[in-house]
C-alpha positions as CSV (number, residue, x, y, z in Angstrom):
1,M,-0.5,17.6,2.4
2,T,2.8,16.9,4.6
3,E,4.2,13.1,4.9
4,A,3.3,13.3,8.5
5,A,-0.3,14.0,7.6
6,R,-0.4,11.0,5.1
7,K,1.4,8.8,7.4
8,A,-1.5,9.3,10.6
9,K,-4.2,9.3,7.9
10,L,-2.9,5.9,6.8
11,D,-1.9,4.7,10.4
12,E,-5.4,5.8,11.3
13,L,-6.9,3.4,8.6
14,L,-4.7,0.8,8.7
15,L,-3.5,0.4,12.5
16,G,-7.3,-1.2,13.2
17,L,-6.9,-4.0,11.2
18,P,-6.0,-7.5,13.0
19,G,-2.4,-8.1,13.4
20,V,-1.1,-4.5,11.5
21,T,2.2,-3.1,12.7
22,T,3.9,-0.3,11.2
23,R,8.1,0.3,10.7
24,K,10.5,2.4,8.7
25,L,12.2,0.2,5.8
26,N,14.6,1.4,3.8
27,G,13.5,5.0,4.8
28,L,10.2,4.2,3.8
29,D,6.8,4.2,6.5
30,A,5.6,0.5,5.8
31,Y,2.9,-1.5,7.1
32,F,3.3,-5.2,8.2
33,V,1.2,-8.4,9.2
34,G,3.3,-10.5,10.8
35,D,6.9,-9.8,9.4
36,R,5.3,-9.4,5.9
37,M,5.0,-5.8,4.3
38,F,1.7,-5.4,2.6
39,A,1.8,-1.4,2.1
40,C,4.3,1.1,2.0
41,I,4.1,4.8,1.9
42,E,6.2,6.8,-0.7
43,G,5.4,10.1,-2.3
44,I,2.1,11.4,-2.4
45,G,1.0,7.5,-2.6
46,V,0.8,4.2,-1.1
47,G,2.0,1.1,-2.6
48,L,0.0,-2.2,-2.0
49,R,0.8,-5.8,-3.0
50,L,-2.2,-7.2,-4.3
51,P,-2.7,-10.5,-6.7
52,V,-1.4,-9.8,-10.3
53,A,-4.7,-9.6,-12.2
54,T,-6.2,-7.0,-9.8
55,A,-2.7,-5.2,-10.1
56,T,-3.3,-4.8,-13.7
57,E,-6.4,-4.6,-13.7
58,L,-6.4,-1.5,-10.9
59,Q,-3.6,0.2,-13.6
60,F,-5.7,-0.4,-16.6
61,S,-8.8,1.1,-14.7
62,R,-7.8,3.8,-12.7
63,A,-6.0,6.9,-13.7
64,D,-4.6,7.2,-9.7
65,V,-2.8,3.7,-9.8
66,A,0.2,3.0,-11.2
67,P,3.1,0.3,-11.2
68,F,5.2,0.7,-7.7
69,K,8.4,2.3,-8.2
70,P,10.0,3.4,-5.4
71,G,13.4,5.0,-5.7
72,G,12.2,4.9,-9.8
73,T,12.3,1.1,-9.7
74,V,9.5,-0.9,-10.4
75,V,9.5,-3.5,-7.6
76,S,7.4,-6.5,-9.0
77,R,3.9,-6.9,-10.9
78,E,2.3,-7.6,-7.8
79,W,2.9,-3.7,-6.3
80,V,0.6,-0.9,-7.6
81,Q,0.8,2.8,-6.1
82,I,-2.4,4.5,-5.7
83,R,-1.4,7.9,-5.7
84,S,-3.7,11.2,-3.9
85,E,-2.8,14.2,-3.0
86,D,-5.5,14.2,0.1
87,P,-4.7,11.4,2.3
88,A,-8.1,11.3,3.2
89,G,-9.0,10.0,-0.4
90,F,-7.1,6.7,1.1
91,A,-10.5,6.1,3.0
92,R,-12.5,4.9,-0.4
93,D,-9.7,2.1,-1.1
94,A,-10.0,0.9,2.3
95,G,-11.6,-2.9,0.7
96,L,-8.1,-2.2,-1.1
97,F,-6.1,-2.4,1.9
98,R,-8.2,-5.6,3.8
99,A,-7.4,-7.5,0.5
100,S,-3.7,-6.7,0.3
101,L,-3.7,-7.6,4.1
102,E,-5.5,-10.8,3.1
103,F,-3.5,-11.3,0.3
104,V,0.1,-11.1,2.2
105,R,-1.0,-12.9,4.7
106,A,-2.1,-15.7,2.9
107,A,0.9,-15.7,0.3
108,P,3.1,-18.6,0.7
109,R,6.6,-18.1,1.7
110,R,9.4,-17.5,-0.7
């Protein structure tokens, strides 16, 4: 699947959520609520920011979830990457995308 097809599928899934916008950040397609990024396409996956406990549990319970490492560097314990060769597979994680959006929206400013 091409990067353009992956972005089109994620646009379809995410841009209908309240307040979500998309733009490039450091060369990657990213999704924002307000001015805060909650998801980012990288390779065959999408990075999501979630509470540390949720991110850790996902990494231990699912083979398709790993630490998010854009450019080979781990971003933080709050970020995970959900990998899928078929972008249509991201639809099954719609609840995680919404959880990420709400987590970022409610997180205190740093």
